[in-house]
CHARMM internal coordinates of N, CA and C (Angstrom, degrees):
IC EDIT
DIST 1 N 1 CA 1.4465
DIST 1 CA 1 C 1.5251
ANGL 1 N 1 CA 1 C 108.97
DIST 1 C 2 N 1.2947
ANGL 1 CA 1 C 2 N 118.02
DIHE 1 N 1 CA 1 C 2 N 111.18
DIST 2 N 2 CA 1.4577
ANGL 1 C 2 N 2 CA 120.01
DIHE 1 CA 1 C 2 N 2 CA -177.24
DIST 2 CA 2 C 1.5341
ANGL 2 N 2 CA 2 C 112.56
DIHE 1 C 2 N 2 CA 2 C -96.05
DIST 2 C 3 N 1.3060
ANGL 2 CA 2 C 3 N 117.46
DIHE 2 N 2 CA 2 C 3 N -19.23
DIST 3 N 3 CA 1.4675
ANGL 2 C 3 N 3 CA 121.13
DIHE 2 CA 2 C 3 N 3 CA -179.72
DIST 3 CA 3 C 1.5254
ANGL 3 N 3 CA 3 C 110.27
DIHE 2 C 3 N 3 CA 3 C -70.55
DIST 3 C 4 N 1.3371
ANGL 3 CA 3 C 4 N 115.62
DIHE 3 N 3 CA 3 C 4 N 129.89
DIST 4 N 4 CA 1.4574
ANGL 3 C 4 N 4 CA 120.30
DIHE 3 CA 3 C 4 N 4 CA 178.33
DIST 4 CA 4 C 1.5203
ANGL 4 N 4 CA 4 C 108.59
DIHE 3 C 4 N 4 CA 4 C -98.04
DIST 4 C 5 N 1.2994
ANGL 4 CA 4 C 5 N 116.49
DIHE 4 N 4 CA 4 C 5 N 96.53
DIST 5 N 5 CA 1.4683
ANGL 4 C 5 N 5 CA 120.41
DIHE 4 CA 4 C 5 N 5 CA 179.55
DIST 5 CA 5 C 1.5178
ANGL 5 N 5 CA 5 C 110.69
DIHE 4 C 5 N 5 CA 5 C -97.67
DIST 5 C 6 N 1.3308
ANGL 5 CA 5 C 6 N 116.91
DIHE 5 N 5 CA 5 C 6 N -10.71
DIST 6 N 6 CA 1.4558
ANGL 5 C 6 N 6 CA 121.15
DIHE 5 CA 5 C 6 N 6 CA -179.12
DIST 6 CA 6 C 1.5303
ANGL 6 N 6 CA 6 C 109.12
DIHE 5 C 6 N 6 CA 6 C -131.52
DIST 6 C 7 N 1.3161
ANGL 6 CA 6 C 7 N 116.38
DIHE 6 N 6 CA 6 C 7 N 80.28
DIST 7 N 7 CA 1.4642
ANGL 6 C 7 N 7 CA 118.50
DIHE 6 CA 6 C 7 N 7 CA -177.80
DIST 7 CA 7 C 1.5245
ANGL 7 N 7 CA 7 C 113.60
DIHE 6 C 7 N 7 CA 7 C -71.81
DIST 7 C 8 N 1.3481
ANGL 7 CA 7 C 8 N 117.36
DIHE 7 N 7 CA 7 C 8 N -22.54
DIST 8 N 8 CA 1.4607
ANGL 7 C 8 N 8 CA 120.15
DIHE 7 CA 7 C 8 N 8 CA -176.67
DIST 8 CA 8 C 1.5315
ANGL 8 N 8 CA 8 C 110.15
DIHE 7 C 8 N 8 CA 8 C -166.23
DIST 8 C 9 N 1.3155
ANGL 8 CA 8 C 9 N 115.63
DIHE 8 N 8 CA 8 C 9 N 155.73
DIST 9 N 9 CA 1.4628
ANGL 8 C 9 N 9 CA 121.08
DIHE 8 CA 8 C 9 N 9 CA 171.41
DIST 9 CA 9 C 1.5272
ANGL 9 N 9 CA 9 C 110.94
DIHE 8 C 9 N 9 CA 9 C -94.54
DIST 9 C 10 N 1.3154
ANGL 9 CA 9 C 10 N 117.32
DIHE 9 N 9 CA 9 C 10 N -3.30
DIST 10 N 10 CA 1.4553
ANGL 9 C 10 N 10 CA 121.68
DIHE 9 CA 9 C 10 N 10 CA -177.52
DIST 10 CA 10 C 1.5253
ANGL 10 N 10 CA 10 C 110.07
DIHE 9 C 10 N 10 CA 10 C -76.92
DIST 10 C 11 N 1.3309
ANGL 10 CA 10 C 11 N 115.34
DIHE 10 N 10 CA 10 C 11 N 129.17
DIST 11 N 11 CA 1.4624
ANGL 10 C 11 N 11 CA 121.82
DIHE 10 CA 10 C 11 N 11 CA 177.61
DIST 11 CA 11 C 1.5241
ANGL 11 N 11 CA 11 C 108.77
DIHE 10 C 11 N 11 CA 11 C -130.12
DIST 11 C 12 N 1.3163
ANGL 11 CA 11 C 12 N 115.78
DIHE 11 N 11 CA 11 C 12 N 160.63
DIST 12 N 12 CA 1.4615
ANGL 11 C 12 N 12 CA 120.73
DIHE 11 CA 11 C 12 N 12 CA -178.80
DIST 12 CA 12 C 1.5265
ANGL 12 N 12 CA 12 C 113.03
DIHE 11 C 12 N 12 CA 12 C -75.44
DIST 12 C 13 N 1.3223
ANGL 12 CA 12 C 13 N 117.06
DIHE 12 N 12 CA 12 C 13 N -34.95
DIST 13 N 13 CA 1.4646
ANGL 12 C 13 N 13 CA 120.87
DIHE 12 CA 12 C 13 N 13 CA -173.63
DIST 13 CA 13 C 1.5313
ANGL 13 N 13 CA 13 C 110.28
DIHE 12 C 13 N 13 CA 13 C -136.77
DIST 13 C 14 N 1.3295
ANGL 13 CA 13 C 14 N 116.25
DIHE 13 N 13 CA 13 C 14 N 161.54
DIST 14 N 14 CA 1.4643
ANGL 13 C 14 N 14 CA 118.90
DIHE 13 CA 13 C 14 N 14 CA 174.09
DIST 14 CA 14 C 1.5302
ANGL 14 N 14 CA 14 C 112.81
DIHE 13 C 14 N 14 CA 14 C -59.16
DIST 14 C 15 N 1.3269
ANGL 14 CA 14 C 15 N 117.73
DIHE 14 N 14 CA 14 C 15 N -36.19
DIST 15 N 15 CA 1.4661
ANGL 14 C 15 N 15 CA 119.08
DIHE 14 CA 14 C 15 N 15 CA 179.16
DIST 15 CA 15 C 1.5246
ANGL 15 N 15 CA 15 C 110.68
DIHE 14 C 15 N 15 CA 15 C -63.71
DIST 15 C 16 N 1.3282
ANGL 15 CA 15 C 16 N 117.35
DIHE 15 N 15 CA 15 C 16 N -43.49
DIST 16 N 16 CA 1.4627
ANGL 15 C 16 N 16 CA 119.93
DIHE 15 CA 15 C 16 N 16 CA 176.04
DIST 16 CA 16 C 1.5264
ANGL 16 N 16 CA 16 C 110.08
DIHE 15 C 16 N 16 CA 16 C -62.37
DIST 16 C 17 N 1.3338
ANGL 16 CA 16 C 17 N 116.11
DIHE 16 N 16 CA 16 C 17 N -35.04
DIST 17 N 17 CA 1.4559
ANGL 16 C 17 N 17 CA 120.09
DIHE 16 CA 16 C 17 N 17 CA 177.05
DIST 17 CA 17 C 1.5178
ANGL 17 N 17 CA 17 C 112.08
DIHE 16 C 17 N 17 CA 17 C -64.52
DIST 17 C 18 N 1.3176
ANGL 17 CA 17 C 18 N 116.02
DIHE 17 N 17 CA 17 C 18 N -40.70
DIST 18 N 18 CA 1.4646
ANGL 17 C 18 N 18 CA 119.85
DIHE 17 CA 17 C 18 N 18 CA 178.61
DIST 18 CA 18 C 1.5329
ANGL 18 N 18 CA 18 C 110.22
DIHE 17 C 18 N 18 CA 18 C -66.41
DIST 18 C 19 N 1.3333
ANGL 18 CA 18 C 19 N 115.88
DIHE 18 N 18 CA 18 C 19 N -41.95
DIST 19 N 19 CA 1.4693
ANGL 18 C 19 N 19 CA 119.41
DIHE 18 CA 18 C 19 N 19 CA 178.00
DIST 19 CA 19 C 1.5293
ANGL 19 N 19 CA 19 C 110.66
DIHE 18 C 19 N 19 CA 19 C -61.75
DIST 19 C 20 N 1.3251
ANGL 19 CA 19 C 20 N 116.79
DIHE 19 N 19 CA 19 C 20 N -36.67
DIST 20 N 20 CA 1.4609
ANGL 19 C 20 N 20 CA 119.94
DIHE 19 CA 19 C 20 N 20 CA 175.92
DIST 20 CA 20 C 1.5252
ANGL 20 N 20 CA 20 C 110.46
DIHE 19 C 20 N 20 CA 20 C -66.48
DIST 20 C 21 N 1.3224
ANGL 20 CA 20 C 21 N 117.54
DIHE 20 N 20 CA 20 C 21 N -38.66
DIST 21 N 21 CA 1.4650
ANGL 20 C 21 N 21 CA 121.04
DIHE 20 CA 20 C 21 N 21 CA 177.97
DIST 21 CA 21 C 1.5243
ANGL 21 N 21 CA 21 C 110.89
DIHE 20 C 21 N 21 CA 21 C -60.83
DIST 21 C 22 N 1.3175
ANGL 21 CA 21 C 22 N 116.86
DIHE 21 N 21 CA 21 C 22 N -41.21
DIST 22 N 22 CA 1.4690
ANGL 21 C 22 N 22 CA 120.78
DIHE 21 CA 21 C 22 N 22 CA 176.91
DIST 22 CA 22 C 1.5302
ANGL 22 N 22 CA 22 C 109.88
DIHE 21 C 22 N 22 CA 22 C -64.30
DIST 22 C 23 N 1.3301
ANGL 22 CA 22 C 23 N 115.99
DIHE 22 N 22 CA 22 C 23 N -43.15
DIST 23 N 23 CA 1.4658
ANGL 22 C 23 N 23 CA 120.10
DIHE 22 CA 22 C 23 N 23 CA 179.15
DIST 23 CA 23 C 1.5293
ANGL 23 N 23 CA 23 C 110.52
DIHE 22 C 23 N 23 CA 23 C -60.90
DIST 23 C 24 N 1.3230
ANGL 23 CA 23 C 24 N 117.07
DIHE 23 N 23 CA 23 C 24 N -41.09
DIST 24 N 24 CA 1.4608
ANGL 23 C 24 N 24 CA 120.40
DIHE 23 CA 23 C 24 N 24 CA 177.95
DIST 24 CA 24 C 1.5314
ANGL 24 N 24 CA 24 C 111.17
DIHE 23 C 24 N 24 CA 24 C -59.95
DIST 24 C 25 N 1.3271
ANGL 24 CA 24 C 25 N 115.85
DIHE 24 N 24 CA 24 C 25 N -43.91
DIST 25 N 25 CA 1.4686
ANGL 24 C 25 N 25 CA 120.32
DIHE 24 CA 24 C 25 N 25 CA 179.67
DIST 25 CA 25 C 1.5224
ANGL 25 N 25 CA 25 C 110.84
DIHE 24 C 25 N 25 CA 25 C -63.78
DIST 25 C 26 N 1.3266
ANGL 25 CA 25 C 26 N 116.06
DIHE 25 N 25 CA 25 C 26 N -44.28
DIST 26 N 26 CA 1.4700
ANGL 25 C 26 N 26 CA 119.70
DIHE 25 CA 25 C 26 N 26 CA -179.28
DIST 26 CA 26 C 1.5222
ANGL 26 N 26 CA 26 C 111.25
DIHE 25 C 26 N 26 CA 26 C -65.83
DIST 26 C 27 N 1.3249
ANGL 26 CA 26 C 27 N 115.88
DIHE 26 N 26 CA 26 C 27 N -40.15
DIST 27 N 27 CA 1.4657
ANGL 26 C 27 N 27 CA 120.36
DIHE 26 CA 26 C 27 N 27 CA 179.72
DIST 27 CA 27 C 1.5254
ANGL 27 N 27 CA 27 C 109.98
DIHE 26 C 27 N 27 CA 27 C -63.91
DIST 27 C 28 N 1.3288
ANGL 27 CA 27 C 28 N 116.72
DIHE 27 N 27 CA 27 C 28 N -38.83
DIST 28 N 28 CA 1.4651
ANGL 27 C 28 N 28 CA 120.05
DIHE 27 CA 27 C 28 N 28 CA 179.18
DIST 28 CA 28 C 1.5289
ANGL 28 N 28 CA 28 C 111.16
DIHE 27 C 28 N 28 CA 28 C -62.45
DIST 28 C 29 N 1.3234
ANGL 28 CA 28 C 29 N 116.45
DIHE 28 N 28 CA 28 C 29 N -40.19
DIST 29 N 29 CA 1.4694
ANGL 28 C 29 N 29 CA 119.78
DIHE 28 CA 28 C 29 N 29 CA 177.94
DIST 29 CA 29 C 1.5229
ANGL 29 N 29 CA 29 C 109.91
DIHE 28 C 29 N 29 CA 29 C -62.94
DIST 29 C 30 N 1.3285
ANGL 29 CA 29 C 30 N 116.52
DIHE 29 N 29 CA 29 C 30 N -45.32
DIST 30 N 30 CA 1.4613
ANGL 29 C 30 N 30 CA 120.48
DIHE 29 CA 29 C 30 N 30 CA -179.81
DIST 30 CA 30 C 1.5173
ANGL 30 N 30 CA 30 C 112.82
DIHE 29 C 30 N 30 CA 30 C -64.13
DIST 30 C 31 N 1.3320
ANGL 30 CA 30 C 31 N 116.39
DIHE 30 N 30 CA 30 C 31 N -34.38
DIST 31 N 31 CA 1.4611
ANGL 30 C 31 N 31 CA 119.27
DIHE 30 CA 30 C 31 N 31 CA 179.11
DIST 31 CA 31 C 1.5289
ANGL 31 N 31 CA 31 C 111.08
DIHE 30 C 31 N 31 CA 31 C -77.45
DIST 31 C 32 N 1.3328
ANGL 31 CA 31 C 32 N 116.51
DIHE 31 N 31 CA 31 C 32 N -32.74
DIST 32 N 32 CA 1.4596
ANGL 31 C 32 N 32 CA 120.61
DIHE 31 CA 31 C 32 N 32 CA 179.40
DIST 32 CA 32 C 1.5244
ANGL 32 N 32 CA 32 C 111.00
DIHE 31 C 32 N 32 CA 32 C -72.05
DIST 32 C 33 N 1.3414
ANGL 32 CA 32 C 33 N 115.29
DIHE 32 N 32 CA 32 C 33 N -41.31
DIST 33 N 33 CA 1.4650
ANGL 32 C 33 N 33 CA 120.12
DIHE 32 CA 32 C 33 N 33 CA 177.88
DIST 33 CA 33 C 1.5290
ANGL 33 N 33 CA 33 C 107.58
DIHE 32 C 33 N 33 CA 33 C -125.55
DIST 33 C 34 N 1.3311
ANGL 33 CA 33 C 34 N 117.92
DIHE 33 N 33 CA 33 C 34 N 88.97
DIST 34 N 34 CA 1.4596
ANGL 33 C 34 N 34 CA 120.38
DIHE 33 CA 33 C 34 N 34 CA -174.94
DIST 34 CA 34 C 1.5370
ANGL 34 N 34 CA 34 C 114.96
DIHE 33 C 34 N 34 CA 34 C -72.14
DIST 34 C 35 N 1.3232
ANGL 34 CA 34 C 35 N 117.89
DIHE 34 N 34 CA 34 C 35 N -14.02
DIST 35 N 35 CA 1.4605
ANGL 34 C 35 N 35 CA 120.65
DIHE 34 CA 34 C 35 N 35 CA -178.78
DIST 35 CA 35 C 1.5274
ANGL 35 N 35 CA 35 C 110.04
DIHE 34 C 35 N 35 CA 35 C -81.40
DIST 35 C 36 N 1.3220
ANGL 35 CA 35 C 36 N 116.23
DIHE 35 N 35 CA 35 C 36 N 108.39
DIST 36 N 36 CA 1.4614
ANGL 35 C 36 N 36 CA 121.38
DIHE 35 CA 35 C 36 N 36 CA -177.38
DIST 36 CA 36 C 1.5260
ANGL 36 N 36 CA 36 C 112.28
DIHE 35 C 36 N 36 CA 36 C -60.65
DIST 36 C 37 N 1.3165
ANGL 36 CA 36 C 37 N 117.36
DIHE 36 N 36 CA 36 C 37 N -36.32
DIST 37 N 37 CA 1.4658
ANGL 36 C 37 N 37 CA 120.07
DIHE 36 CA 36 C 37 N 37 CA 179.64
DIST 37 CA 37 C 1.5259
ANGL 37 N 37 CA 37 C 111.05
DIHE 36 C 37 N 37 CA 37 C -65.04
DIST 37 C 38 N 1.3041
ANGL 37 CA 37 C 38 N 117.11
DIHE 37 N 37 CA 37 C 38 N -39.02
DIST 38 N 38 CA 1.4687
ANGL 37 C 38 N 38 CA 120.38
DIHE 37 CA 37 C 38 N 38 CA 177.49
DIST 38 CA 38 C 1.5217
ANGL 38 N 38 CA 38 C 109.31
DIHE 37 C 38 N 38 CA 38 C -64.71
DIST 38 C 39 N 1.3439
ANGL 38 CA 38 C 39 N 117.60
DIHE 38 N 38 CA 38 C 39 N -43.69
DIST 39 N 39 CA 1.4696
ANGL 38 C 39 N 39 CA 120.48
DIHE 38 CA 38 C 39 N 39 CA 178.20
DIST 39 CA 39 C 1.5213
ANGL 39 N 39 CA 39 C 110.84
DIHE 38 C 39 N 39 CA 39 C -59.85
DIST 39 C 40 N 1.3227
ANGL 39 CA 39 C 40 N 116.81
DIHE 39 N 39 CA 39 C 40 N -40.37
DIST 40 N 40 CA 1.4737
ANGL 39 C 40 N 40 CA 120.25
DIHE 39 CA 39 C 40 N 40 CA 178.71
DIST 40 CA 40 C 1.5276
ANGL 40 N 40 CA 40 C 111.17
DIHE 39 C 40 N 40 CA 40 C -64.40
DIST 40 C 41 N 1.3194
ANGL 40 CA 40 C 41 N 116.84
DIHE 40 N 40 CA 40 C 41 N -37.73
DIST 41 N 41 CA 1.4647
ANGL 40 C 41 N 41 CA 120.14
DIHE 40 CA 40 C 41 N 41 CA 178.34
DIST 41 CA 41 C 1.5282
ANGL 41 N 41 CA 41 C 111.51
DIHE 40 C 41 N 41 CA 41 C -68.42
DIST 41 C 42 N 1.3219
ANGL 41 CA 41 C 42 N 116.87
DIHE 41 N 41 CA 41 C 42 N -35.99
DIST 42 N 42 CA 1.4637
ANGL 41 C 42 N 42 CA 120.89
DIHE 41 CA 41 C 42 N 42 CA -177.21
DIST 42 CA 42 C 1.5219
ANGL 42 N 42 CA 42 C 113.25
DIHE 41 C 42 N 42 CA 42 C -79.60
DIST 42 C 43 N 1.3225
ANGL 42 CA 42 C 43 N 117.05
DIHE 42 N 42 CA 42 C 43 N -26.91
DIST 43 N 43 CA 1.4694
ANGL 42 C 43 N 43 CA 120.75
DIHE 42 CA 42 C 43 N 43 CA -173.73
DIST 43 CA 43 C 1.5296
ANGL 43 N 43 CA 43 C 113.52
DIHE 42 C 43 N 43 CA 43 C -53.76
DIST 43 C 44 N 1.3385
ANGL 43 CA 43 C 44 N 120.75
DIHE 43 N 43 CA 43 C 44 N -45.77
DIST 44 N 44 CA 1.4739
ANGL 43 C 44 N 44 CA 118.72
DIHE 43 CA 43 C 44 N 44 CA 179.34
DIST 44 CA 44 C 1.5260
ANGL 44 N 44 CA 44 C 113.49
DIHE 43 C 44 N 44 CA 44 C -61.57
DIST 44 C 45 N 1.3200
ANGL 44 CA 44 C 45 N 116.81
DIHE 44 N 44 CA 44 C 45 N -28.61
DIST 45 N 45 CA 1.4669
ANGL 44 C 45 N 45 CA 120.53
DIHE 44 CA 44 C 45 N 45 CA -179.71
DIST 45 CA 45 C 1.5219
ANGL 45 N 45 CA 45 C 109.84
DIHE 44 C 45 N 45 CA 45 C -68.60
DIST 45 C 46 N 1.3321
ANGL 45 CA 45 C 46 N 117.44
DIHE 45 N 45 CA 45 C 46 N -51.96
DIST 46 N 46 CA 1.4681
ANGL 45 C 46 N 46 CA 118.50
DIHE 45 CA 45 C 46 N 46 CA -176.64
DIST 46 CA 46 C 1.5180
ANGL 46 N 46 CA 46 C 112.63
DIHE 45 C 46 N 46 CA 46 C -81.11
DIST 46 C 47 N 1.3259
ANGL 46 CA 46 C 47 N 118.12
DIHE 46 N 46 CA 46 C 47 N -23.58
DIST 47 N 47 CA 1.4668
ANGL 46 C 47 N 47 CA 120.69
DIHE 46 CA 46 C 47 N 47 CA -179.90
DIST 47 CA 47 C 1.5278
ANGL 47 N 47 CA 47 C 111.82
DIHE 46 C 47 N 47 CA 47 C -66.74
DIST 47 C 48 N 1.3221
ANGL 47 CA 47 C 48 N 117.66
DIHE 47 N 47 CA 47 C 48 N -24.06
DIST 48 N 48 CA 1.4595
ANGL 47 C 48 N 48 CA 121.71
DIHE 47 CA 47 C 48 N 48 CA -179.25
DIST 48 CA 48 C 1.5322
ANGL 48 N 48 CA 48 C 111.98
DIHE 47 C 48 N 48 CA 48 C -103.68
DIST 48 C 49 N 1.3182
ANGL 48 CA 48 C 49 N 116.94
DIHE 48 N 48 CA 48 C 49 N 7.54
DIST 49 N 49 CA 1.4611
ANGL 48 C 49 N 49 CA 120.84
DIHE 48 CA 48 C 49 N 49 CA -176.79
DIST 49 CA 49 C 1.5311
ANGL 49 N 49 CA 49 C 109.51
DIHE 48 C 49 N 49 CA 49 C -108.16
DIST 49 C 50 N 1.3319
ANGL 49 CA 49 C 50 N 117.49
DIHE 49 N 49 CA 49 C 50 N 112.60
DIST 50 N 50 CA 1.4616
ANGL 49 C 50 N 50 CA 119.79
DIHE 49 CA 49 C 50 N 50 CA -178.12
DIST 50 CA 50 C 1.5313
ANGL 50 N 50 CA 50 C 113.46
DIHE 49 C 50 N 50 CA 50 C -58.51
DIST 50 C 51 N 1.3223
ANGL 50 CA 50 C 51 N 117.44
DIHE 50 N 50 CA 50 C 51 N -36.00
DIST 51 N 51 CA 1.4655
ANGL 50 C 51 N 51 CA 119.71
DIHE 50 CA 50 C 51 N 51 CA 178.80
DIST 51 CA 51 C 1.5317
ANGL 51 N 51 CA 51 C 110.83
DIHE 50 C 51 N 51 CA 51 C -65.30
DIST 51 C 52 N 1.3085
ANGL 51 CA 51 C 52 N 116.93
DIHE 51 N 51 CA 51 C 52 N -42.58
DIST 52 N 52 CA 1.4647
ANGL 51 C 52 N 52 CA 120.50
DIHE 51 CA 51 C 52 N 52 CA 178.57
DIST 52 CA 52 C 1.5197
ANGL 52 N 52 CA 52 C 111.13
DIHE 51 C 52 N 52 CA 52 C -62.31
DIST 52 C 53 N 1.3155
ANGL 52 CA 52 C 53 N 116.84
DIHE 52 N 52 CA 52 C 53 N -41.14
DIST 53 N 53 CA 1.4674
ANGL 52 C 53 N 53 CA 120.52
DIHE 52 CA 52 C 53 N 53 CA 179.42
DIST 53 CA 53 C 1.5249
ANGL 53 N 53 CA 53 C 110.94
DIHE 52 C 53 N 53 CA 53 C -66.74
DIST 53 C 54 N 1.3205
ANGL 53 CA 53 C 54 N 116.46
DIHE 53 N 53 CA 53 C 54 N -38.42
DIST 54 N 54 CA 1.4601
ANGL 53 C 54 N 54 CA 120.18
DIHE 53 CA 53 C 54 N 54 CA 176.93
DIST 54 CA 54 C 1.5249
ANGL 54 N 54 CA 54 C 110.54
DIHE 53 C 54 N 54 CA 54 C -64.62
DIST 54 C 55 N 1.3300
ANGL 54 CA 54 C 55 N 117.16
DIHE 54 N 54 CA 54 C 55 N -42.81
DIST 55 N 55 CA 1.4651
ANGL 54 C 55 N 55 CA 120.60
DIHE 54 CA 54 C 55 N 55 CA 178.42
DIST 55 CA 55 C 1.5264
ANGL 55 N 55 CA 55 C 110.78
DIHE 54 C 55 N 55 CA 55 C -63.26
DIST 55 C 56 N 1.3267
ANGL 55 CA 55 C 56 N 117.30
DIHE 55 N 55 CA 55 C 56 N -39.25
DIST 56 N 56 CA 1.4696
ANGL 55 C 56 N 56 CA 120.43
DIHE 55 CA 55 C 56 N 56 CA 177.90
DIST 56 CA 56 C 1.5215
ANGL 56 N 56 CA 56 C 110.48
DIHE 55 C 56 N 56 CA 56 C -62.66
DIST 56 C 57 N 1.3243
ANGL 56 CA 56 C 57 N 116.89
DIHE 56 N 56 CA 56 C 57 N -42.11
DIST 57 N 57 CA 1.4664
ANGL 56 C 57 N 57 CA 120.78
DIHE 56 CA 56 C 57 N 57 CA 177.31
DIST 57 CA 57 C 1.5206
ANGL 57 N 57 CA 57 C 110.80
DIHE 56 C 57 N 57 CA 57 C -63.40
DIST 57 C 58 N 1.3116
ANGL 57 CA 57 C 58 N 116.59
DIHE 57 N 57 CA 57 C 58 N -37.33
DIST 58 N 58 CA 1.4616
ANGL 57 C 58 N 58 CA 120.94
DIHE 57 CA 57 C 58 N 58 CA 179.09
DIST 58 CA 58 C 1.5299
ANGL 58 N 58 CA 58 C 110.68
DIHE 57 C 58 N 58 CA 58 C -64.30
DIST 58 C 59 N 1.3129
ANGL 58 CA 58 C 59 N 117.64
DIHE 58 N 58 CA 58 C 59 N -41.41
DIST 59 N 59 CA 1.4616
ANGL 58 C 59 N 59 CA 121.33
DIHE 58 CA 58 C 59 N 59 CA 178.20
DIST 59 CA 59 C 1.5294
ANGL 59 N 59 CA 59 C 110.13
DIHE 58 C 59 N 59 CA 59 C -61.75
DIST 59 C 60 N 1.3262
ANGL 59 CA 59 C 60 N 116.75
DIHE 59 N 59 CA 59 C 60 N -44.49
DIST 60 N 60 CA 1.4665
ANGL 59 C 60 N 60 CA 120.14
DIHE 59 CA 59 C 60 N 60 CA 178.46
DIST 60 CA 60 C 1.5312
ANGL 60 N 60 CA 60 C 109.92
DIHE 59 C 60 N 60 CA 60 C -62.38
DIST 60 C 61 N 1.3151
ANGL 60 CA 60 C 61 N 117.56
DIHE 60 N 60 CA 60 C 61 N -42.10
DIST 61 N 61 CA 1.4658
ANGL 60 C 61 N 61 CA 120.99
DIHE 60 CA 60 C 61 N 61 CA -179.91
DIST 61 CA 61 C 1.5283
ANGL 61 N 61 CA 61 C 111.12
DIHE 60 C 61 N 61 CA 61 C -62.03
DIST 61 C 62 N 1.3190
ANGL 61 CA 61 C 62 N 117.50
DIHE 61 N 61 CA 61 C 62 N -41.40
DIST 62 N 62 CA 1.4613
ANGL 61 C 62 N 62 CA 120.74
DIHE 61 CA 61 C 62 N 62 CA 177.88
DIST 62 CA 62 C 1.5232
ANGL 62 N 62 CA 62 C 110.28
DIHE 61 C 62 N 62 CA 62 C -65.31
DIST 62 C 63 N 1.3275
ANGL 62 CA 62 C 63 N 116.50
DIHE 62 N 62 CA 62 C 63 N -42.67
DIST 63 N 63 CA 1.4611
ANGL 62 C 63 N 63 CA 119.73
DIHE 62 CA 62 C 63 N 63 CA 176.92
DIST 63 CA 63 C 1.5277
ANGL 63 N 63 CA 63 C 110.74
DIHE 62 C 63 N 63 CA 63 C -62.04
DIST 63 C 64 N 1.3312
ANGL 63 CA 63 C 64 N 116.98
DIHE 63 N 63 CA 63 C 64 N -38.88
DIST 64 N 64 CA 1.4560
ANGL 63 C 64 N 64 CA 120.23
DIHE 63 CA 63 C 64 N 64 CA 179.88
DIST 64 CA 64 C 1.5267
ANGL 64 N 64 CA 64 C 110.66
DIHE 63 C 64 N 64 CA 64 C -65.40
DIST 64 C 65 N 1.3149
ANGL 64 CA 64 C 65 N 117.48
DIHE 64 N 64 CA 64 C 65 N -37.43
DIST 65 N 65 CA 1.4658
ANGL 64 C 65 N 65 CA 120.28
DIHE 64 CA 64 C 65 N 65 CA 175.91
DIST 65 CA 65 C 1.5274
ANGL 65 N 65 CA 65 C 110.25
DIHE 64 C 65 N 65 CA 65 C -58.76
DIST 65 C 66 N 1.3085
ANGL 65 CA 65 C 66 N 116.54
DIHE 65 N 65 CA 65 C 66 N -42.65
DIST 66 N 66 CA 1.4546
ANGL 65 C 66 N 66 CA 121.35
DIHE 65 CA 65 C 66 N 66 CA -179.84
DIST 66 CA 66 C 1.5221
ANGL 66 N 66 CA 66 C 111.18
DIHE 65 C 66 N 66 CA 66 C -64.21
DIST 66 C 67 N 1.3283
ANGL 66 CA 66 C 67 N 116.27
DIHE 66 N 66 CA 66 C 67 N -46.88
DIST 67 N 67 CA 1.4712
ANGL 66 C 67 N 67 CA 120.65
DIHE 66 CA 66 C 67 N 67 CA -179.78
DIST 67 CA 67 C 1.5272
ANGL 67 N 67 CA 67 C 110.12
DIHE 66 C 67 N 67 CA 67 C -64.76
DIST 67 C 68 N 1.3229
ANGL 67 CA 67 C 68 N 117.55
DIHE 67 N 67 CA 67 C 68 N -42.27
DIST 68 N 68 CA 1.4667
ANGL 67 C 68 N 68 CA 120.90
DIHE 67 CA 67 C 68 N 68 CA 179.83
DIST 68 CA 68 C 1.5241
ANGL 68 N 68 CA 68 C 110.48
DIHE 67 C 68 N 68 CA 68 C -61.64
DIST 68 C 69 N 1.3153
ANGL 68 CA 68 C 69 N 117.67
DIHE 68 N 68 CA 68 C 69 N -43.31
DIST 69 N 69 CA 1.4625
ANGL 68 C 69 N 69 CA 120.53
DIHE 68 CA 68 C 69 N 69 CA 178.67
DIST 69 CA 69 C 1.5274
ANGL 69 N 69 CA 69 C 110.54
DIHE 68 C 69 N 69 CA 69 C -63.33
DIST 69 C 70 N 1.3298
ANGL 69 CA 69 C 70 N 117.11
DIHE 69 N 69 CA 69 C 70 N -41.46
DIST 70 N 70 CA 1.4704
ANGL 69 C 70 N 70 CA 120.55
DIHE 69 CA 69 C 70 N 70 CA 178.95
DIST 70 CA 70 C 1.5270
ANGL 70 N 70 CA 70 C 111.49
DIHE 69 C 70 N 70 CA 70 C -62.70
DIST 70 C 71 N 1.3225
ANGL 70 CA 70 C 71 N 116.39
DIHE 70 N 70 CA 70 C 71 N -27.27
DIST 71 N 71 CA 1.4610
ANGL 70 C 71 N 71 CA 121.70
DIHE 70 CA 70 C 71 N 71 CA -179.39
DIST 71 CA 71 C 1.5210
ANGL 71 N 71 CA 71 C 112.28
DIHE 70 C 71 N 71 CA 71 C -97.77
DIST 71 C 72 N 1.3331
ANGL 71 CA 71 C 72 N 116.53
DIHE 71 N 71 CA 71 C 72 N 15.61
DIST 72 N 72 CA 1.4698
ANGL 71 C 72 N 72 CA 121.28
DIHE 71 CA 71 C 72 N 72 CA -177.84
DIST 72 CA 72 C 1.5299
ANGL 72 N 72 CA 72 C 110.61
DIHE 71 C 72 N 72 CA 72 C 50.02
DIST 72 C 73 N 1.3089
ANGL 72 CA 72 C 73 N 114.76
DIHE 72 N 72 CA 72 C 73 N 37.05
DIST 73 N 73 CA 1.4789
ANGL 72 C 73 N 73 CA 122.11
DIHE 72 CA 72 C 73 N 73 CA 177.87
DIST 73 CA 73 C 1.5255
ANGL 73 N 73 CA 73 C 111.68
DIHE 72 C 73 N 73 CA 73 C 55.55
DIST 73 C 74 N 1.3290
ANGL 73 CA 73 C 74 N 116.17
DIHE 73 N 73 CA 73 C 74 N 29.99
DIST 74 N 74 CA 1.4698
ANGL 73 C 74 N 74 CA 124.23
DIHE 73 CA 73 C 74 N 74 CA 175.86
DIST 74 CA 74 C 1.5336
ANGL 74 N 74 CA 74 C 112.26
DIHE 73 C 74 N 74 CA 74 C 58.50
DIST 74 C 75 N 1.3221
ANGL 74 CA 74 C 75 N 115.41
DIHE 74 N 74 CA 74 C 75 N 31.22
DIST 75 N 75 CA 1.4594
ANGL 74 C 75 N 75 CA 119.57
DIHE 74 CA 74 C 75 N 75 CA 175.63
DIST 75 CA 75 C 1.5094
ANGL 75 N 75 CA 75 C 109.50
DIHE 74 C 75 N 75 CA 75 C -75.09
DIST 75 C 76 N 1.3040
ANGL 75 CA 75 C 76 N 116.10
DIHE 75 N 75 CA 75 C 76 N 147.11
DIST 76 N 76 CA 1.4717
ANGL 75 C 76 N 76 CA 120.69
DIHE 75 CA 75 C 76 N 76 CA 176.91
DIST 76 CA 76 C 1.5086
ANGL 76 N 76 CA 76 C 110.56
DIHE 75 C 76 N 76 CA 76 C -83.12
END
COOR INIT
IC SEED 1 N 1 CA 1 C
IC BUILD
């Protein structure tokens, strides 16, 4: 993979950090299942499943922990 889509985990604010955490989660889904048509077919299944939505939130939360640690929790 030569494309640099993640040059750094450093962000200016916690909100930018959270947005990066979401991007990390979304990128992982795209890399795990690269076929967009398959993702479109699966989306209605997990979009209506509370467990799937909870797991997705958990992935974002774990990613946010990583980004927050990389940013020293935005301490001055």
